[in-house]
N, C-alpha and C positions, 0 to 999 in steps of 0.2 A: 539557348542563346550563347553566343560566344563573347558577349559584352560583359565585362566585369561590373558588378553592382555591389554596393555596400549593403550589408544586412546586419541586423542586430537580433541575436537569438541566444537562448540559454539551452545548452545541451545537458541532459541528464543521462548517465549511463550507470548500470549496476551489474554487480557480480556477487555471487555468494561465496567467492573465494578471496584469499588474500592476494591483492593485485601484484604486490612486490614479489611474493613467492611464485606466482604464475609467470612473471617475467623471468625469474631465475630458472624456472623449469621449461622455458621456451614454449609456454602455453598461452602467452599474451605478448604482443609486440611491444618492445621498449619504446619505439618511436611513437606508437599510438598512445602509450601512457603519457608521454610528454606532450603530445598534441592535445590530449584531453585536458591538460593543465592540472589544476589543483585536484587532488584526490581528497574528497570529503567522506569521512567514515560516518555512516549513520548507524547508531546503535540498534540492536534488535528491538522489536516491539515490546518484548517483556521488560526492557529497561526504560521504556518511555510510555507506560500505560496511560499517562495523562493525555496522550495524543489520540486515544481510541475514540472519544466522542467526536473529535474533529474529523478523523478518518471515516467514521460512520457516516457523518453528514456528506462528506465528499464522495465516498463510494456509493452511497445510496442513490445518488443522482443518476447512476447508470442503470438502476433497476426500477425507476419510477418513470412512467411514460407521461403522465399528465402534469408534471411539475410540482406536485404536492410534496410536502416534507414528511418523510416516514418517521414518526415518533416511536418511542419505545418506553416501556414501563421501567421504573427505577431499578427493579430487581434484575432486569436484563443487563443494564450497564454494570451493575455489581458483579454479575457472573463474568462479563467480558473483562473487567478489570482484574479479576482473580485468576483468569486463565494464563497459562505459561507461554502461549503462542509459539510453539516450536516451528510453525510454518510461516511465521512473521506476517506481514501485511497481506500476502496472498491467502493465508488461512483466514484472516479477518474478512477479506473480500468474499471468500466462499461462504462463510457464516452469514454474511449480509445477504448474499444472493439466495441462500437457502431460506432465510427468514422472509425475504421479500416474496418468494414464490409461494410459501405456505400461508402468508398473512393475507386474508381477504379484506380486512378492515384495520383501522388504527386502534390503538397503538400495537406495535409488535410486543409480544409477551414471551415469557420463557418457553412456552410450548412450541413456539415457532423456531427456536434455536435447535441446531443439531445436537445429538446426545454428546 
């Protein structure tokens, strides 16, 4: 359409680099940085391990077809909380996918986690 319409949305963008350094090195457009508005820095997962149970619930929805909630044994969450998460949320998503594939029944146990 060529008709201008009002819309309300929230845009989330991410990079694993320092956005200001990327602008200085001509690897990210300065005008785009300003168009995106506020830059919110989200700390790495290892700095916010309390988010892991919430992220588990949210990410697990992508791996469960029948709408059931994938539960886990308490020792599983203990292991997840102690891990350093060098791969951040992407690594957690892979761990969850791995566990969901291996687990035939509830709850997910340590044996369903990757080594």
